[in-house]
C-alpha positions, -999 to +999 in steps of 0.1 A: -220+373-215-227+406-232-259+392-247-270+379-213-264+413-197-284+429-226-313+405-221-313+411-184-313+449-189-342+445-213-361+424-187-354+450-160-367+478-182-398+458-190-404+451-153-402+488-144-427+497-171-451+469-161-447+478-124-459+513-131-488+499-151-498+476-122-498+506-099-522+524-122-545+493-125-545+488-087-553+525-083-582+521-107-595+490-091-593+503-055-608+537-064-636+522-085-647+499-056-643+526-029-658+555-049-688+535-060-697+520-026-686+546-001-686+577-022-722+575-033-743+558-006-746+587+017-760+608-011-786+581-019-801+576+016-829+603+012-836+590-023-840+554-011-864+566+016-885+584-010-883+556-035-892+527-011-910+546+017-887+533+045-871+548+076-836+561+080-826+531+101-835+508+071-822+530+043-788+534+059-781+496+063-764+492+029-729+503+040-731+483+072-739+452+051-709+460+028-686+463+058-697+429+071-694+413+037-658+427+033-648+415+068-661+380+062-648+378+026-613+390+031-600+359+050-615+337+022-600+358-005-566+356+011-567+319+005-581+322-030-551+345-039-528+315-035-549+293-059-562+318-085-547+347-103-552+382-091-565+392-125-593+366-122-602+377-087-603+414-096-624+406-127-648+386-107-651+414-082-660+439-110-686+415-124-702+410-090-702+447-083-717+455-117-744+429-112-751+442-077-756+478-089-777+466-119-800+447-096-803+477-073-813+498-103-843+477-110-851+464-075-888+465-067-882+469-029-856+479-004-849+443+006-836+435-029-814+467-028-799+457+006-794+421-005-775+434-036-753+454-013-746+426+012-742+396-012-729+412-044-715+447-040-698+439-006-682+407-019-673+424-052-656+452-032-635+427-013-624+410-045-617+442-064-606+468-040-596+454-006-569+426-005-561+422-042-546+457-050-521+455-022-513+419-029-506+428-065-483+457-055-465+435-030-456+411-058-441+439-079-424+462-054-397+457-027-381+491-027-407+519-029-435+496-018-448+522+006-450+550-020-466+526-045-493+516-020-497+552-010-506+561-046-529+531-050-549+540-019-553+577-027-591+583-024-594+603-056-627+589-067-640+591-031-635+629-033-656+634-065-682+607-064-705+623-039-709+653-062-713+631-093-739+609-076-758+640-063-759+654-099-771+621-113-798+616-086-812+651-093-817+641-129-829+605-127-832+594-091-814+566-074-821+542-102-800+563-126-771+564-101-772+526-096-773+520-134-744+543-139-723+526-112-731+492-129-719+505-162-687+518-145-680+484-129-683+466-162-663+493-180-632+487-160-631+449-168-610+454-200-583+473-180-582+445-154-572+421-182-538+438-183-529+426-147-497+406-146-491+385-114-454+393-110-424+406-128-406+388-156-375+385-133-396+364-109-407+339-136-387+306-134-359+307-159-358+346-159-335+350-129-319+383-120-282+389-115-283+374-080-296+341-094-328+342-074-349+366-093-357+402-083-388+392-064-379+358-050-392+369-017-427+368-031-423+330-035-416+322+001-436+295+019-468+310+033-475+315+070-505+295+083-531+311+105-517+292+135-483+310+129-501+344+130-520+334+161-487+326+178-470+358+166-468+386+192-456+408+163-487+402+143-510+409+173-492+441+181-496+454+146-533+443+146-540+462+178-524+493+164-544+490+132-576+485+150-571+515+172-562+537+142-592+524+122-615+531+152-602+567+154-608+572+117-643+559+115-653+577+148-641+610+135-657+606+101-690+596+117-692+622+145-672+652+133-703+671+122-724+667+154-692+671+174-684+704+157-720+716+162-717+708+199-686+730+199-707+759+186-697+758+150-723+766+124-736+739+100-714+752+071-683+750+092-692+715+104-698+703+069-664+718+058-646+697+084-662+665+071-653+674+035-617+680+044-613+646+062-622+628+029-604+651+005-571+653+024-566+615+021-553+623-014-523+640+003-521+617+033-519+584+014-487+591-006-472+611+023-475+581+047-463+558+020-431+579+017-427+577+055-430+539+053-402+537+027-381+562+046-385+550+082-404+517+082-439+506+086-444+502+124-425+535+129-450+552+106-479+537+124-465+547+158-460+583+146-495+583+131-512+571+163-491+595+185-501+626+165-537+615+163-539+611+201-528+648+204-556+658+179-582+640+201-569+659+231-575+691+211-611+679+203-617+672+240-608+709+247-636+721+224-613+742+201-621+774+183-629+770+146-594+779+134-578+754+157-604+728+149-598+733+112-561+728+116-567+696+136-590+682+110-566+690+082-539+670+100-564+643+109-575+639+073-539+635+062-531+609+088-563+589+085-561+590+047-527+574+048-535+547+073-547+520+049-517+522+026-492+524+055-508+495+073-509+474+042-472+482+035-464+473+071-479+438+067-460+432+035-428+445+050-430+424+082-445+392+068-438+392+031-459+398+000-469+361-002-485+364+033-503+397+028-537+381+020-536+360+052-525+388+074-548+415+060-578+391+058-575+381+094-571+417+104-603+427+086-623+402+106-607+412+139-612+449+131-650+445+125-660+451+162-638+482+164-651+496+131-687+491+143-682+496+180-662+528+182-688+551+165-716+534+183-701+538+217-692+574+209-729+580+202-740+562+234-715+583+254-729+616+239-765+605+245-758+597+281-736+627+290-746+654+264-709+658+255-682+641+234-656+646+262-657+610+273-655+596+238-625+619+230-606+607+261-613+571+252-598+577+217-568+594+234-561+564+256-565+539+228-542+558+205-516+562+232-517+525+237-514+520+199-484+542+198-466+523+226-475+489+211-462+500+176-430+514+191-424+481+210-427+462+176-399+481+159-372+455+169-395+427+178-392+392+163-416+364+163-434+346+134-418+373+112-385+354+116-399+326+095-405+350+066-372+367+069-353+334+071-370+321+040-367+353+019-333+363+030-347+397+040-327+419+063 
């Protein structure tokens, strides 16, 4: 009996060490994908125009193609997670991303660059930094999952990559930037080989003290798409996520011209944009802590409610000090949205179903991610003001707050997961 307890204690210690290692690997994978794709492209637009003699409308298509590729790929990857190892999927994503950037580095025309972004870099991003990091953490963490995901989704690379890409472009143009990104993608492959699917206590024959294994919930029967389609809980969470995502992308897209319309000078406007990205480093772990402390949908409701107040402030055309404070808070809240939303899906539907739930959400969110900034621009063009766009964001976020609040005690398809896993 003493030997059995000693073996179990050794397994628990090994699991804790491996869990921390998986957090670091997931952090590296997510940040490498995000930093390379979204942290550099904005700095390359002018260089692409000079290199290939194209207009702004063409040179800026790369990120749009990446977003479409991610939205289409995520539901497919959610199925692949059940058939292939996360290590293999992440490695494949790094290889595709590396090939995409390498092709972009030697591309003779802009069409090849855009094809690389849409077919290789976007799909590679989805495999490396979208569904798989959260799925991996869901397999390893029950308690503290929100904090773990909050750390994983801290946009650390996103904060530094624009400066690094600008420095590289000044010395060798866009081709040097693409070549360096390719090298970086291939360089993380050895680290990805350390990925372990789940804890030792979840391996058959390595049960925990309760006889089920510490992470038996991860082995519950998966929910089908038809179960999600019938779940009011899932649709409420999706609506809340879409409204929050629309708020984030709209502010990131329009904060500079919006600030200029308020009378701020260009330096002040650029400062607001920089803060939105940088403060995600604080917001992601902070919102993760809130998820662990109060619950996922409660955190989403709080996030949406506070953001609605910030858009009211934006509608009032605030002075710079007030606008700066609002953007600081917005950066924290928007930076924590991805981790909090991912933790909510795992919390409500189980780690085994994260791929399905997040993959379908990515597809459903695509019209919001594209439509919100576009409609805000149309509103400004027709009225000469962002007032209507701000009020529209207020209404959508108030709706998101109410929908999330109504989900706190809601049942539905979630009952299937809870009954199978024995979750409270």
